[in-house]
N, C-alpha and C positions, 0 to 999 in steps of 0.2 A: 957147219957149228964155228970152226973158227974166226970164219969172215966175221961171222955174227961178231963176235968177241971182240975182235980187233974194231969192228966198225962200233963198239962202244967206249972201246978204249980211247978210240981218237977223232970221239967227239961228245965235247964235254958237258951239250945237254943232256944227251943222253946217257952217259955215264953218271950226271948227276941224280936224274928222277929211276937210274937203277935201282944208285945210291938210298934215296928215299923209301924207293920202295921196299929193299933190303931190312930198313931200319925200322919202316913200320911194320912190315913184317915178323922182326923178330922182337920188337918189344911189344906195339901196340897190339898188335893180336891175340895177343897171348893174355888178356885183362882177362877174361870171359874163365880163362880157364884159371887164373889165380883167387876170381871172385867168391869160389864156396871156401877155398882154404881160411883167404881174411876174414869171410865170415860166423866160420867156424873157432879158428882157432885165433885169428887177432883180437873179434870181437867177442866175440862169444856168445854168438844169436841162434845158429843154428841154422836150421831148415826154413823156422816163418822168418828170420832175419832176412836170410838171404833172399827169401822169396819180398820180402819191402826193400830191399837193396836194388834188386832186377827193377823192382814194378815201380821206384824211382824212379831209374834211368827212363825208364820209357816215358814219364809225367813229362821229365825233364825234355827227351826229345820231342814230344809234339807242344811241350809248351816255345819252345825252340822254333819249331816249324808254323807253329801258329803265328809266334810273333813274326817273323819272316815274311809271314804269307800278308798280315796286315801290311806290314813297313811296305812291301813291294811289289804286293798287289795282284 
């Protein structure tokens, strides 16, 4: 295990990748945890608003993938 940490420390590309994964894991993955709090406390929309927000994210993902499919075949 120590050798793995030494390898990460001395290899700039691997170090950057591990750092990026750490940042995304810390800040990006917590988005789904904060969505209900945002819906209820900040926006005051409750469960139905939360459902609408999550549905809008799904529609956006579908639209982006459809556009990519059309653009790049």
